[in-house]
C-alpha positions, -999 to 999 in steps of 0.1 A, spaced: -412 798 -148 -396 770 -154 -411 742 -181 -392 712 -190 -402 689 -219 -383 657 -221 -385 627 -240 -363 604 -264 -350 612 -297 -378 617 -322 -409 618 -297 -422 650 -308 -406 670 -280 -402 701 -302 -435 700 -318 -452 699 -284 -433 725 -271 -442 751 -296 -477 744 -297 -476 743 -258 -454 783 -260 -481 796 -282 -508 787 -254 -483 802 -226 -471 834 -245 -478 854 -276 -439 863 -278 -406 846 -273 -373 833 -288 -364 801 -302 -327 789 -294 -318 760 -318 -289 743 -319 -298 731 -351 -292 692 -349 -326 682 -351 -340 696 -383 -323 709 -417 -354 739 -410 -362 757 -381 -398 742 -372 -429 764 -375 -430 790 -349 -462 797 -326 -464 833 -338 -444 862 -359 -440 875 -323 -414 845 -322 -382 852 -331 -362 822 -340 -316 823 -338 -302 790 -346 -270 793 -330 -252 763 -333 -231 744 -309 -203 771 -312 -213 797 -282 -218 785 -251 -255 782 -240 -249 802 -208 -239 831 -225 -265 832 -248 -296 829 -222 -276 858 -199 -272 879 -232 -311 875 -239 -319 879 -200 -297 910 -195 -311 925 -228 -348 918 -223 -376 938 -202 -379 930 -165 -412 941 -167 -426 919 -197 -408 890 -183 -441 870 -179 -454 880 -215 -427 862 -229 -413 826 -235 -372 814 -239 -371 781 -256 -342 764 -255 -340 730 -278 -320 713 -272 -301 716 -238 -288 679 -245 -272 689 -276 -253 716 -263 -243 698 -234 -229 672 -255 -209 698 -273 -197 711 -243 -188 677 -231 -169 674 -264 -148 707 -262 -133 705 -227 -119 674 -219 -107 685 -183 -135 670 -160 -131 703 -132 -137 723 -163 -170 704 -172 -181 705 -143 -178 746 -139 -193 749 -175 -226 728 -163 -230 748 -127 -229 783 -146 -254 767 -173 -274 759 -146 -272 793 -131 -281 809 -161 -312 787 -173 -327 791 -135 -319 826 -130 -339 834 -163 -365 862 -159 -394 849 -172 -408 816 -189 -385 791 -203 -389 762 -213 -359 737 -218 -360 708 -240 -343 680 -230 -339 642 -237 -338 614 -213 -305 593 -209 -304 561 -212 -275 537 -212 -261 509 -231 -253 475 -226 -212 485 -227 -210 524 -226 -175 538 -228 -164 560 -199 -170 593 -214 -202 583 -224 -213 570 -186 -197 604 -173 -219 621 -196 -254 600 -193 -247 606 -155 -240 644 -160 -271 648 -183 -291 628 -160 -280 648 -130 -287 686 -149 -321 672 -159 -328 662 -122 -320 699 -107 -341 712 -137 -371 691 -126 -367 699 -89 -370 737 -102 -396 732 -130 -431 740 -125 -443 717 -151 -426 690 -165 -443 669 -197 -426 637 -208 -432 628 -244 -435 595 -258 -448 588 -293 -457 620 -296 -478 617 -265 -472 641 -239 -477 631 -203 -479 653 -173 -457 641 -150 -460 671 -123 -500 667 -123 -495 631 -114 -482 636 -80 -462 606 -78 -454 596 -40 -426 574 -26 -435 545 -5 -413 559 23 -433 598 23 -451 603 50 
């Protein structure tokens, strides 16, 4: 089951995600880049372990390794929390200057996240443009927005945080005028 939590910087995404994870699963893994706080936030229970991997390892490799080492029969009882997808994507984007390599790495990341066996909660940022973005910023924002759209279309639940308030977007059942 895929759950996404999105919002702007400082909106309370991590705090909400950890509290929500505690309601959904009594055990899990919290993957952190460590870029949001100097310490790992309080985890839902002693049955959660924190892995602060920084921006070094590729997220796809870490998720695939956790998936391989986990007991498939206990998949519904555990939660993997990824905090934050945006940080990993930005680090990967900075490392690879070749756009084709970036596309391949992005697809590998999406494949790993979407094939995860068990509950996965992905924390990401909403992409907002600046008045005069550089070409690199424009490409990154477009790629990150595309990844967010793919994740949202596969997510069972999707929350957006605004100033600490969580809005359940999937529950709103929004409809476009051209839909019948």
